[in-house]
mmCIF file of the protein (N, C-alpha, C, O) and its ligand, coordinates in Angstrom:
data_MODEL
# 
_entry.id   MODEL 
# 
loop_
_entity.id 
_entity.type 
_entity.pdbx_number_of_molecules 
1 polymer     1 
2 non-polymer 1 
# 
_entity_poly.entity_id                      1 
_entity_poly.type                           'polypeptide(L)' 
_entity_poly.nstd_linkage                   no 
_entity_poly.nstd_monomer                   no 
_entity_poly.pdbx_seq_one_letter_code       MLLSPVEFFRNLPKKECPKCGQVMEEQAESYIMECEGCLAKKVE 
_entity_poly.pdbx_seq_one_letter_code_can   MLLSPVEFFRNLPKKECPKCGQVMEEQAESYIMECEGCLAKKVE 
_entity_poly.pdbx_strand_id                 A 
# 
loop_
_entity_poly_seq.entity_id 
_entity_poly_seq.num 
_entity_poly_seq.mon_id 
_entity_poly_seq.hetero 
1 1  MET n 
1 2  LEU n 
1 3  LEU n 
1 4  SER n 
1 5  PRO n 
1 6  VAL n 
1 7  GLU n 
1 8  PHE n 
1 9  PHE n 
1 10 ARG n 
1 11 ASN n 
1 12 LEU n 
1 13 PRO n 
1 14 LYS n 
1 15 LYS n 
1 16 GLU n 
1 17 CYS n 
1 18 PRO n 
1 19 LYS n 
1 20 CYS n 
1 21 GLY n 
1 22 GLN n 
1 23 VAL n 
1 24 MET n 
1 25 GLU n 
1 26 GLU n 
1 27 GLN n 
1 28 ALA n 
1 29 GLU n 
1 30 SER n 
1 31 TYR n 
1 32 ILE n 
1 33 MET n 
1 34 GLU n 
1 35 CYS n 
1 36 GLU n 
1 37 GLY n 
1 38 CYS n 
1 39 LEU n 
1 40 ALA n 
1 41 LYS n 
1 42 LYS n 
1 43 VAL n 
1 44 GLU n 
# 
loop_
_struct_asym.id 
_struct_asym.entity_id 
A 1 
B 2 
# 
loop_
_chem_comp.id 
_chem_comp.type 
_chem_comp.mon_nstd_flag 
ALA 'L-peptide linking' y 
ARG 'L-peptide linking' y 
ASN 'L-peptide linking' y 
CYS 'L-peptide linking' y 
GLN 'L-peptide linking' y 
GLU 'L-peptide linking' y 
GLY 'peptide linking'   y 
ILE 'L-peptide linking' y 
LEU 'L-peptide linking' y 
LYS 'L-peptide linking' y 
MET 'L-peptide linking' y 
PHE 'L-peptide linking' y 
PRO 'L-peptide linking' y 
SER 'L-peptide linking' y 
TYR 'L-peptide linking' y 
VAL 'L-peptide linking' y 
ZN  non-polymer         . 
# 
_pdbx_entity_nonpoly.entity_id   2 
_pdbx_entity_nonpoly.name        ? 
_pdbx_entity_nonpoly.comp_id     ZN 
# 
_pdbx_nonpoly_scheme.asym_id         B 
_pdbx_nonpoly_scheme.entity_id       2 
_pdbx_nonpoly_scheme.mon_id          ZN 
_pdbx_nonpoly_scheme.ndb_seq_num     1 
_pdbx_nonpoly_scheme.pdb_seq_num     101 
_pdbx_nonpoly_scheme.auth_seq_num    101 
_pdbx_nonpoly_scheme.pdb_mon_id      ZN 
_pdbx_nonpoly_scheme.auth_mon_id     ZN 
_pdbx_nonpoly_scheme.pdb_strand_id   A 
_pdbx_nonpoly_scheme.pdb_ins_code    . 
# 
loop_
_atom_site.group_PDB 
_atom_site.id 
_atom_site.type_symbol 
_atom_site.label_atom_id 
_atom_site.label_alt_id 
_atom_site.label_comp_id 
_atom_site.label_asym_id 
_atom_site.label_entity_id 
_atom_site.label_seq_id 
_atom_site.pdbx_PDB_ins_code 
_atom_site.Cartn_x 
_atom_site.Cartn_y 
_atom_site.Cartn_z 
_atom_site.occupancy 
_atom_site.B_iso_or_equiv 
_atom_site.pdbx_formal_charge 
_atom_site.auth_seq_id 
_atom_site.auth_comp_id 
_atom_site.auth_asym_id 
_atom_site.auth_atom_id 
_atom_site.pdbx_PDB_model_num 
ATOM   1   N  N  . MET A 1 1  ? -6.558 24.042 20.796 1.00 0.00 ? 1   MET A N  1 
ATOM   2   C  CA . MET A 1 1  ? -6.386 24.340 19.385 1.00 0.00 ? 1   MET A CA 1 
ATOM   3   C  C  . MET A 1 1  ? -5.472 23.267 18.749 1.00 0.00 ? 1   MET A C  1 
ATOM   4   O  O  . MET A 1 1  ? -4.359 23.021 19.216 1.00 0.00 ? 1   MET A O  1 
ATOM   5   N  N  . LEU A 1 2  ? -5.964 22.657 17.703 1.00 0.00 ? 2   LEU A N  1 
ATOM   6   C  CA . LEU A 1 2  ? -5.158 21.606 17.048 1.00 0.00 ? 2   LEU A CA 1 
ATOM   7   C  C  . LEU A 1 2  ? -4.172 22.175 16.061 1.00 0.00 ? 2   LEU A C  1 
ATOM   8   O  O  . LEU A 1 2  ? -4.452 23.124 15.328 1.00 0.00 ? 2   LEU A O  1 
ATOM   9   N  N  . LEU A 1 3  ? -3.022 21.569 16.070 1.00 0.00 ? 3   LEU A N  1 
ATOM   10  C  CA . LEU A 1 3  ? -2.050 21.941 15.018 1.00 0.00 ? 3   LEU A CA 1 
ATOM   11  C  C  . LEU A 1 3  ? -2.438 21.192 13.738 1.00 0.00 ? 3   LEU A C  1 
ATOM   12  O  O  . LEU A 1 3  ? -2.923 20.061 13.779 1.00 0.00 ? 3   LEU A O  1 
ATOM   13  N  N  . SER A 1 4  ? -2.217 21.834 12.650 1.00 0.00 ? 4   SER A N  1 
ATOM   14  C  CA . SER A 1 4  ? -2.441 21.104 11.378 1.00 0.00 ? 4   SER A CA 1 
ATOM   15  C  C  . SER A 1 4  ? -1.339 20.057 11.252 1.00 0.00 ? 4   SER A C  1 
ATOM   16  O  O  . SER A 1 4  ? -0.267 20.225 11.832 1.00 0.00 ? 4   SER A O  1 
ATOM   17  N  N  . PRO A 1 5  ? -1.574 19.014 10.530 1.00 0.00 ? 5   PRO A N  1 
ATOM   18  C  CA . PRO A 1 5  ? -0.542 18.001 10.252 1.00 0.00 ? 5   PRO A CA 1 
ATOM   19  C  C  . PRO A 1 5  ? 0.759  18.659 9.719  1.00 0.00 ? 5   PRO A C  1 
ATOM   20  O  O  . PRO A 1 5  ? 1.859  18.241 10.081 1.00 0.00 ? 5   PRO A O  1 
ATOM   21  N  N  . VAL A 1 6  ? 0.627  19.642 8.897  1.00 0.00 ? 6   VAL A N  1 
ATOM   22  C  CA . VAL A 1 6  ? 1.797  20.279 8.325  1.00 0.00 ? 6   VAL A CA 1 
ATOM   23  C  C  . VAL A 1 6  ? 2.629  20.904 9.426  1.00 0.00 ? 6   VAL A C  1 
ATOM   24  O  O  . VAL A 1 6  ? 3.849  20.747 9.450  1.00 0.00 ? 6   VAL A O  1 
ATOM   25  N  N  . GLU A 1 7  ? 1.972  21.620 10.347 1.00 0.00 ? 7   GLU A N  1 
ATOM   26  C  CA . GLU A 1 7  ? 2.697  22.284 11.415 1.00 0.00 ? 7   GLU A CA 1 
ATOM   27  C  C  . GLU A 1 7  ? 3.325  21.230 12.318 1.00 0.00 ? 7   GLU A C  1 
ATOM   28  O  O  . GLU A 1 7  ? 4.453  21.400 12.781 1.00 0.00 ? 7   GLU A O  1 
ATOM   29  N  N  . PHE A 1 8  ? 2.580  20.112 12.575 1.00 0.00 ? 8   PHE A N  1 
ATOM   30  C  CA . PHE A 1 8  ? 3.082  19.110 13.439 1.00 0.00 ? 8   PHE A CA 1 
ATOM   31  C  C  . PHE A 1 8  ? 4.359  18.482 12.897 1.00 0.00 ? 8   PHE A C  1 
ATOM   32  O  O  . PHE A 1 8  ? 5.326  18.310 13.638 1.00 0.00 ? 8   PHE A O  1 
ATOM   33  N  N  . PHE A 1 9  ? 4.372  18.150 11.649 1.00 0.00 ? 9   PHE A N  1 
ATOM   34  C  CA . PHE A 1 9  ? 5.518  17.471 11.037 1.00 0.00 ? 9   PHE A CA 1 
ATOM   35  C  C  . PHE A 1 9  ? 6.668  18.404 10.830 1.00 0.00 ? 9   PHE A C  1 
ATOM   36  O  O  . PHE A 1 9  ? 7.816  17.964 10.753 1.00 0.00 ? 9   PHE A O  1 
ATOM   37  N  N  . ARG A 1 10 ? 6.393  19.688 10.737 1.00 0.00 ? 10  ARG A N  1 
ATOM   38  C  CA . ARG A 1 10 ? 7.479  20.674 10.614 1.00 0.00 ? 10  ARG A CA 1 
ATOM   39  C  C  . ARG A 1 10 ? 8.328  20.647 11.817 1.00 0.00 ? 10  ARG A C  1 
ATOM   40  O  O  . ARG A 1 10 ? 9.525  20.922 11.738 1.00 0.00 ? 10  ARG A O  1 
ATOM   41  N  N  . ASN A 1 11 ? 7.757  20.326 12.935 1.00 0.00 ? 11  ASN A N  1 
ATOM   42  C  CA . ASN A 1 11 ? 8.532  20.334 14.187 1.00 0.00 ? 11  ASN A CA 1 
ATOM   43  C  C  . ASN A 1 11 ? 9.364  19.066 14.401 1.00 0.00 ? 11  ASN A C  1 
ATOM   44  O  O  . ASN A 1 11 ? 10.193 18.997 15.308 1.00 0.00 ? 11  ASN A O  1 
ATOM   45  N  N  . LEU A 1 12 ? 9.135  18.107 13.579 1.00 0.00 ? 12  LEU A N  1 
ATOM   46  C  CA . LEU A 1 12 ? 9.910  16.880 13.694 1.00 0.00 ? 12  LEU A CA 1 
ATOM   47  C  C  . LEU A 1 12 ? 11.236 16.996 12.908 1.00 0.00 ? 12  LEU A C  1 
ATOM   48  O  O  . LEU A 1 12 ? 11.307 17.698 11.900 1.00 0.00 ? 12  LEU A O  1 
ATOM   49  N  N  . PRO A 1 13 ? 12.237 16.325 13.368 1.00 0.00 ? 13  PRO A N  1 
ATOM   50  C  CA . PRO A 1 13 ? 13.498 16.296 12.616 1.00 0.00 ? 13  PRO A CA 1 
ATOM   51  C  C  . PRO A 1 13 ? 13.241 15.562 11.308 1.00 0.00 ? 13  PRO A C  1 
ATOM   52  O  O  . PRO A 1 13 ? 12.382 14.685 11.218 1.00 0.00 ? 13  PRO A O  1 
ATOM   53  N  N  . LYS A 1 14 ? 14.006 15.943 10.312 1.00 0.00 ? 14  LYS A N  1 
ATOM   54  C  CA . LYS A 1 14 ? 13.848 15.304 9.024  1.00 0.00 ? 14  LYS A CA 1 
ATOM   55  C  C  . LYS A 1 14 ? 14.312 13.900 9.110  1.00 0.00 ? 14  LYS A C  1 
ATOM   56  O  O  . LYS A 1 14 ? 15.277 13.579 9.805  1.00 0.00 ? 14  LYS A O  1 
ATOM   57  N  N  . LYS A 1 15 ? 13.618 13.061 8.397  1.00 0.00 ? 15  LYS A N  1 
ATOM   58  C  CA . LYS A 1 15 ? 13.991 11.634 8.325  1.00 0.00 ? 15  LYS A CA 1 
ATOM   59  C  C  . LYS A 1 15 ? 15.078 11.493 7.266  1.00 0.00 ? 15  LYS A C  1 
ATOM   60  O  O  . LYS A 1 15 ? 15.010 12.076 6.184  1.00 0.00 ? 15  LYS A O  1 
ATOM   61  N  N  . GLU A 1 16 ? 16.060 10.712 7.614  1.00 0.00 ? 16  GLU A N  1 
ATOM   62  C  CA . GLU A 1 16 ? 17.082 10.371 6.623  1.00 0.00 ? 16  GLU A CA 1 
ATOM   63  C  C  . GLU A 1 16 ? 17.061 8.865  6.420  1.00 0.00 ? 16  GLU A C  1 
ATOM   64  O  O  . GLU A 1 16 ? 16.852 8.082  7.346  1.00 0.00 ? 16  GLU A O  1 
ATOM   65  N  N  . CYS A 1 17 ? 17.283 8.507  5.196  1.00 0.00 ? 17  CYS A N  1 
ATOM   66  C  CA . CYS A 1 17 ? 17.456 7.098  4.860  1.00 0.00 ? 17  CYS A CA 1 
ATOM   67  C  C  . CYS A 1 17 ? 18.706 6.535  5.591  1.00 0.00 ? 17  CYS A C  1 
ATOM   68  O  O  . CYS A 1 17 ? 19.804 7.072  5.443  1.00 0.00 ? 17  CYS A O  1 
ATOM   69  N  N  . PRO A 1 18 ? 18.533 5.489  6.350  1.00 0.00 ? 18  PRO A N  1 
ATOM   70  C  CA . PRO A 1 18 ? 19.657 4.900  7.076  1.00 0.00 ? 18  PRO A CA 1 
ATOM   71  C  C  . PRO A 1 18 ? 20.692 4.249  6.166  1.00 0.00 ? 18  PRO A C  1 
ATOM   72  O  O  . PRO A 1 18 ? 21.815 3.957  6.578  1.00 0.00 ? 18  PRO A O  1 
ATOM   73  N  N  . LYS A 1 19 ? 20.298 4.040  4.959  1.00 0.00 ? 19  LYS A N  1 
ATOM   74  C  CA . LYS A 1 19 ? 21.217 3.335  4.037  1.00 0.00 ? 19  LYS A CA 1 
ATOM   75  C  C  . LYS A 1 19 ? 22.056 4.302  3.248  1.00 0.00 ? 19  LYS A C  1 
ATOM   76  O  O  . LYS A 1 19 ? 23.269 4.127  3.131  1.00 0.00 ? 19  LYS A O  1 
ATOM   77  N  N  . CYS A 1 20 ? 21.427 5.321  2.707  1.00 0.00 ? 20  CYS A N  1 
ATOM   78  C  CA . CYS A 1 20 ? 22.200 6.269  1.856  1.00 0.00 ? 20  CYS A CA 1 
ATOM   79  C  C  . CYS A 1 20 ? 22.216 7.695  2.393  1.00 0.00 ? 20  CYS A C  1 
ATOM   80  O  O  . CYS A 1 20 ? 22.918 8.553  1.858  1.00 0.00 ? 20  CYS A O  1 
ATOM   81  N  N  . GLY A 1 21 ? 21.444 7.953  3.452  1.00 0.00 ? 21  GLY A N  1 
ATOM   82  C  CA . GLY A 1 21 ? 21.516 9.276  4.109  1.00 0.00 ? 21  GLY A CA 1 
ATOM   83  C  C  . GLY A 1 21 ? 20.700 10.341 3.373  1.00 0.00 ? 21  GLY A C  1 
ATOM   84  O  O  . GLY A 1 21 ? 20.777 11.525 3.700  1.00 0.00 ? 21  GLY A O  1 
ATOM   85  N  N  . GLN A 1 22 ? 19.929 9.919  2.392  1.00 0.00 ? 22  GLN A N  1 
ATOM   86  C  CA . GLN A 1 22 ? 19.121 10.942 1.688  1.00 0.00 ? 22  GLN A CA 1 
ATOM   87  C  C  . GLN A 1 22 ? 17.996 11.401 2.601  1.00 0.00 ? 22  GLN A C  1 
ATOM   88  O  O  . GLN A 1 22 ? 17.363 10.585 3.271  1.00 0.00 ? 22  GLN A O  1 
ATOM   89  N  N  . VAL A 1 23 ? 17.750 12.685 2.628  1.00 0.00 ? 23  VAL A N  1 
ATOM   90  C  CA . VAL A 1 23 ? 16.661 13.186 3.415  1.00 0.00 ? 23  VAL A CA 1 
ATOM   91  C  C  . VAL A 1 23 ? 15.342 12.986 2.740  1.00 0.00 ? 23  VAL A C  1 
ATOM   92  O  O  . VAL A 1 23 ? 15.172 13.294 1.560  1.00 0.00 ? 23  VAL A O  1 
ATOM   93  N  N  . MET A 1 24 ? 14.370 12.447 3.528  1.00 0.00 ? 24  MET A N  1 
ATOM   94  C  CA . MET A 1 24 ? 13.062 12.178 2.969  1.00 0.00 ? 24  MET A CA 1 
ATOM   95  C  C  . MET A 1 24 ? 12.083 13.143 3.556  1.00 0.00 ? 24  MET A C  1 
ATOM   96  O  O  . MET A 1 24 ? 11.860 13.168 4.766  1.00 0.00 ? 24  MET A O  1 
ATOM   97  N  N  . GLU A 1 25 ? 11.498 13.938 2.700  1.00 0.00 ? 25  GLU A N  1 
ATOM   98  C  CA . GLU A 1 25 ? 10.664 15.062 3.222  1.00 0.00 ? 25  GLU A CA 1 
ATOM   99  C  C  . GLU A 1 25 ? 9.162  14.740 3.273  1.00 0.00 ? 25  GLU A C  1 
ATOM   100 O  O  . GLU A 1 25 ? 8.401  15.444 3.936  1.00 0.00 ? 25  GLU A O  1 
ATOM   101 N  N  . GLU A 1 26 ? 8.744  13.691 2.585  1.00 0.00 ? 26  GLU A N  1 
ATOM   102 C  CA . GLU A 1 26 ? 7.329  13.435 2.484  1.00 0.00 ? 26  GLU A CA 1 
ATOM   103 C  C  . GLU A 1 26 ? 6.992  12.055 3.030  1.00 0.00 ? 26  GLU A C  1 
ATOM   104 O  O  . GLU A 1 26 ? 6.006  11.452 2.606  1.00 0.00 ? 26  GLU A O  1 
ATOM   105 N  N  . GLN A 1 27 ? 7.766  11.557 3.935  1.00 0.00 ? 27  GLN A N  1 
ATOM   106 C  CA . GLN A 1 27 ? 7.506  10.203 4.444  1.00 0.00 ? 27  GLN A CA 1 
ATOM   107 C  C  . GLN A 1 27 ? 7.056  10.247 5.889  1.00 0.00 ? 27  GLN A C  1 
ATOM   108 O  O  . GLN A 1 27 ? 7.160  9.256  6.611  1.00 0.00 ? 27  GLN A O  1 
ATOM   109 N  N  . ALA A 1 28 ? 6.557  11.394 6.309  1.00 0.00 ? 28  ALA A N  1 
ATOM   110 C  CA . ALA A 1 28 ? 6.376  11.597 7.772  1.00 0.00 ? 28  ALA A CA 1 
ATOM   111 C  C  . ALA A 1 28 ? 5.383  10.605 8.353  1.00 0.00 ? 28  ALA A C  1 
ATOM   112 O  O  . ALA A 1 28 ? 5.559  10.133 9.476  1.00 0.00 ? 28  ALA A O  1 
ATOM   113 N  N  . GLU A 1 29 ? 4.309  10.276 7.571  1.00 0.00 ? 29  GLU A N  1 
ATOM   114 C  CA . GLU A 1 29 ? 3.320  9.348  8.156  1.00 0.00 ? 29  GLU A CA 1 
ATOM   115 C  C  . GLU A 1 29 ? 3.701  7.916  7.909  1.00 0.00 ? 29  GLU A C  1 
ATOM   116 O  O  . GLU A 1 29 ? 2.967  7.007  8.297  1.00 0.00 ? 29  GLU A O  1 
ATOM   117 N  N  . SER A 1 30 ? 4.809  7.693  7.286  1.00 0.00 ? 30  SER A N  1 
ATOM   118 C  CA . SER A 1 30 ? 5.127  6.388  6.876  1.00 0.00 ? 30  SER A CA 1 
ATOM   119 C  C  . SER A 1 30 ? 5.991  5.616  7.873  1.00 0.00 ? 30  SER A C  1 
ATOM   120 O  O  . SER A 1 30 ? 6.812  6.203  8.577  1.00 0.00 ? 30  SER A O  1 
ATOM   121 N  N  . TYR A 1 31 ? 5.802  4.323  7.925  1.00 0.00 ? 31  TYR A N  1 
ATOM   122 C  CA . TYR A 1 31 ? 6.626  3.459  8.746  1.00 0.00 ? 31  TYR A CA 1 
ATOM   123 C  C  . TYR A 1 31 ? 7.853  3.038  7.940  1.00 0.00 ? 31  TYR A C  1 
ATOM   124 O  O  . TYR A 1 31 ? 8.761  2.391  8.463  1.00 0.00 ? 31  TYR A O  1 
ATOM   125 N  N  . ILE A 1 32 ? 7.869  3.410  6.677  1.00 0.00 ? 32  ILE A N  1 
ATOM   126 C  CA . ILE A 1 32 ? 8.988  3.076  5.807  1.00 0.00 ? 32  ILE A CA 1 
ATOM   127 C  C  . ILE A 1 32 ? 10.235 3.878  6.244  1.00 0.00 ? 32  ILE A C  1 
ATOM   128 O  O  . ILE A 1 32 ? 10.184 5.099  6.387  1.00 0.00 ? 32  ILE A O  1 
ATOM   129 N  N  . MET A 1 33 ? 11.313 3.184  6.443  1.00 0.00 ? 33  MET A N  1 
ATOM   130 C  CA . MET A 1 33 ? 12.505 3.855  6.914  1.00 0.00 ? 33  MET A CA 1 
ATOM   131 C  C  . MET A 1 33 ? 13.469 4.255  5.815  1.00 0.00 ? 33  MET A C  1 
ATOM   132 O  O  . MET A 1 33 ? 14.326 5.111  6.035  1.00 0.00 ? 33  MET A O  1 
ATOM   133 N  N  . GLU A 1 34 ? 13.352 3.661  4.644  1.00 0.00 ? 34  GLU A N  1 
ATOM   134 C  CA . GLU A 1 34 ? 14.285 3.872  3.573  1.00 0.00 ? 34  GLU A CA 1 
ATOM   135 C  C  . GLU A 1 34 ? 13.708 4.736  2.512  1.00 0.00 ? 34  GLU A C  1 
ATOM   136 O  O  . GLU A 1 34 ? 12.490 4.804  2.347  1.00 0.00 ? 34  GLU A O  1 
ATOM   137 N  N  . CYS A 1 35 ? 14.562 5.400  1.787  1.00 0.00 ? 35  CYS A N  1 
ATOM   138 C  CA . CYS A 1 35 ? 14.145 6.268  0.716  1.00 0.00 ? 35  CYS A CA 1 
ATOM   139 C  C  . CYS A 1 35 ? 13.633 5.443  -0.500 1.00 0.00 ? 35  CYS A C  1 
ATOM   140 O  O  . CYS A 1 35 ? 13.809 4.227  -0.579 1.00 0.00 ? 35  CYS A O  1 
ATOM   141 N  N  . GLU A 1 36 ? 13.033 6.130  -1.379 1.00 0.00 ? 36  GLU A N  1 
ATOM   142 C  CA . GLU A 1 36 ? 12.470 5.386  -2.543 1.00 0.00 ? 36  GLU A CA 1 
ATOM   143 C  C  . GLU A 1 36 ? 13.514 4.670  -3.300 1.00 0.00 ? 36  GLU A C  1 
ATOM   144 O  O  . GLU A 1 36 ? 13.269 3.577  -3.811 1.00 0.00 ? 36  GLU A O  1 
ATOM   145 N  N  . GLY A 1 37 ? 14.701 5.253  -3.397 1.00 0.00 ? 37  GLY A N  1 
ATOM   146 C  CA . GLY A 1 37 ? 15.808 4.638  -4.123 1.00 0.00 ? 37  GLY A CA 1 
ATOM   147 C  C  . GLY A 1 37 ? 16.223 3.337  -3.561 1.00 0.00 ? 37  GLY A C  1 
ATOM   148 O  O  . GLY A 1 37 ? 16.424 2.378  -4.306 1.00 0.00 ? 37  GLY A O  1 
ATOM   149 N  N  . CYS A 1 38 ? 16.365 3.258  -2.230 1.00 0.00 ? 38  CYS A N  1 
ATOM   150 C  CA . CYS A 1 38 ? 16.779 2.007  -1.591 1.00 0.00 ? 38  CYS A CA 1 
ATOM   151 C  C  . CYS A 1 38 ? 15.629 0.988  -1.604 1.00 0.00 ? 38  CYS A C  1 
ATOM   152 O  O  . CYS A 1 38 ? 15.857 -0.215 -1.730 1.00 0.00 ? 38  CYS A O  1 
ATOM   153 N  N  . LEU A 1 39 ? 14.412 1.480  -1.473 1.00 0.00 ? 39  LEU A N  1 
ATOM   154 C  CA . LEU A 1 39 ? 13.263 0.551  -1.533 1.00 0.00 ? 39  LEU A CA 1 
ATOM   155 C  C  . LEU A 1 39 ? 13.222 -0.102 -2.922 1.00 0.00 ? 39  LEU A C  1 
ATOM   156 O  O  . LEU A 1 39 ? 12.964 -1.298 -3.050 1.00 0.00 ? 39  LEU A O  1 
ATOM   157 N  N  . ALA A 1 40 ? 13.468 0.671  -3.911 1.00 0.00 ? 40  ALA A N  1 
ATOM   158 C  CA . ALA A 1 40 ? 13.407 0.207  -5.255 1.00 0.00 ? 40  ALA A CA 1 
ATOM   159 C  C  . ALA A 1 40 ? 14.440 -0.896 -5.460 1.00 0.00 ? 40  ALA A C  1 
ATOM   160 O  O  . ALA A 1 40 ? 14.173 -1.895 -6.128 1.00 0.00 ? 40  ALA A O  1 
ATOM   161 N  N  . LYS A 1 41 ? 15.599 -0.707 -4.891 1.00 0.00 ? 41  LYS A N  1 
ATOM   162 C  CA . LYS A 1 41 ? 16.672 -1.727 -5.004 1.00 0.00 ? 41  LYS A CA 1 
ATOM   163 C  C  . LYS A 1 41 ? 16.225 -2.981 -4.323 1.00 0.00 ? 41  LYS A C  1 
ATOM   164 O  O  . LYS A 1 41 ? 16.480 -4.086 -4.802 1.00 0.00 ? 41  LYS A O  1 
ATOM   165 N  N  . LYS A 1 42 ? 15.548 -2.815 -3.190 1.00 0.00 ? 42  LYS A N  1 
ATOM   166 C  CA . LYS A 1 42 ? 15.141 -4.008 -2.400 1.00 0.00 ? 42  LYS A CA 1 
ATOM   167 C  C  . LYS A 1 42 ? 14.170 -4.874 -3.195 1.00 0.00 ? 42  LYS A C  1 
ATOM   168 O  O  . LYS A 1 42 ? 14.211 -6.099 -3.089 1.00 0.00 ? 42  LYS A O  1 
ATOM   169 N  N  . VAL A 1 43 ? 13.326 -4.277 -3.962 1.00 0.00 ? 43  VAL A N  1 
ATOM   170 C  CA . VAL A 1 43 ? 12.242 -4.983 -4.628 1.00 0.00 ? 43  VAL A CA 1 
ATOM   171 C  C  . VAL A 1 43 ? 12.698 -5.769 -5.856 1.00 0.00 ? 43  VAL A C  1 
ATOM   172 O  O  . VAL A 1 43 ? 11.913 -6.519 -6.436 1.00 0.00 ? 43  VAL A O  1 
ATOM   173 N  N  . GLU A 1 44 ? 13.917 -5.609 -6.242 1.00 0.00 ? 44  GLU A N  1 
ATOM   174 C  CA . GLU A 1 44 ? 14.420 -6.245 -7.452 1.00 0.00 ? 44  GLU A CA 1 
ATOM   175 C  C  . GLU A 1 44 ? 14.148 -7.739 -7.484 1.00 0.00 ? 44  GLU A C  1 
ATOM   176 O  O  . GLU A 1 44 ? 14.515 -8.413 -8.446 1.00 0.00 ? 44  GLU A O  1 
HETATM 177 ZN ZN . ZN  B 2 .  ? 18.329 5.388  0.622  1.00 0.00 2 101 ZN  A ZN 1 
# 
């Protein structure tokens, strides 16, 4: 029986931005390590 993606990611620890420590709840499938705020700063 397969777990749904939601159940799977629920079991993972929350990702935190390594720069500002903000918890990112919807980045589970992402390779992006930083929160939107820090990414936005980067793109300046
Ligand atoms: Zn951040």
